[in-house]
C-alpha positions in Angstrom: 14.0 -15.8 -33.3 17.6 -14.8 -34.0 19.6 -11.6 -33.8 18.2 -8.9 -36.0 14.9 -10.6 -36.9 13.1 -7.5 -35.5 15.5 -5.0 -37.1 14.6 -4.9 -40.7 13.1 -8.2 -41.7 14.2 -11.6 -42.7 14.6 -10.6 -46.4 17.6 -8.4 -45.6 19.1 -11.0 -43.3 18.8 -13.6 -46.1 20.4 -11.3 -48.6 23.3 -10.8 -46.2 23.6 -14.6 -45.7 23.5 -15.1 -49.5 26.4 -12.5 -49.8 28.4 -14.7 -47.5 27.8 -17.7 -49.7 28.3 -15.8 -53.0 31.6 -14.3 -51.8 33.0 -17.6 -50.7 33.3 -16.5 -47.0 32.1 -19.9 -45.7 33.4 -23.4 -45.9 31.4 -26.1 -47.6 29.5 -27.2 -44.4 28.7 -23.6 -43.3 27.6 -22.7 -46.8 25.2 -25.7 -46.9 23.7 -24.8 -43.5 23.4 -21.1 -44.5 21.7 -22.1 -47.7 19.2 -24.2 -45.8 18.4 -21.3 -43.5 17.8 -19.1 -46.5 15.4 -21.6 -48.0 13.7 -23.3 -45.1 14.4 -21.0 -42.1 16.5 -21.4 -39.0 13.8 -23.6 -37.3 14.6 -26.3 -39.8 18.1 -26.8 -38.4 19.1 -29.7 -36.1 21.2 -29.2 -32.9 24.6 -29.5 -34.6 23.5 -27.3 -37.5 22.2 -24.7 -35.1 25.6 -24.6 -33.4 27.4 -24.1 -36.8 24.9 -21.4 -37.9 25.4 -19.6 -34.5 29.2 -19.8 -35.1 28.7 -18.2 -38.6 26.6 -15.4 -37.1 29.1 -14.8 -34.3 31.9 -14.5 -36.8 30.2 -12.3 -39.4 27.5 -10.3 -37.7 28.2 -7.2 -35.7 25.2 -5.7 -34.0 26.7 -2.2 -33.3 29.5 -0.2 -34.7 32.1 0.1 -31.8 33.1 3.6 -33.0 29.7 5.3 -33.4 27.4 2.9 -31.5 25.3 2.8 -34.7 23.1 -0.3 -35.0 24.1 -2.0 -38.2 21.1 -3.1 -40.3 21.3 -6.3 -42.3 21.5 -4.4 -45.6 24.8 -2.9 -44.5 26.2 -5.9 -42.6 28.4 -7.4 -45.3 30.0 -4.0 -46.1 30.7 -3.5 -42.4 32.2 -7.0 -42.2 34.3 -6.2 -45.2 35.5 -2.7 -44.3 34.9 -2.6 -40.5 33.2 0.7 -41.0 29.5 1.6 -40.6 27.8 4.2 -42.8 28.7 6.9 -40.2 32.3 5.9 -40.2 32.4 6.1 -44.0 30.9 9.5 -44.0 33.1 10.8 -41.3 36.3 9.4 -42.9 35.2 10.9 -46.3 34.6 14.3 -44.7 38.0 14.2 -43.0 39.8 13.2 -46.2 38.2 16.1 -48.1 39.4 18.7 -45.5 
């Protein structure tokens, strides 16, 4: 079991991983390993592949927003990675800009 498996299901995690592939965030080796995880699951990886996959997760996954301590669900993970703002940060910043 990996980080977030219990949060909101593997489907959302796989969608996030697919976003990383689709948006060319990963190099060729990382993308191949991530695609394998999406199709066959993390348990299908070898030792070296597991190391690379962990490195991808360490780089692109943030469990909790440092500003609001909001646990970031998989469905919001790519947007957080892209903007470094959770949904609470976005709402707060929008409210401040309107005032």
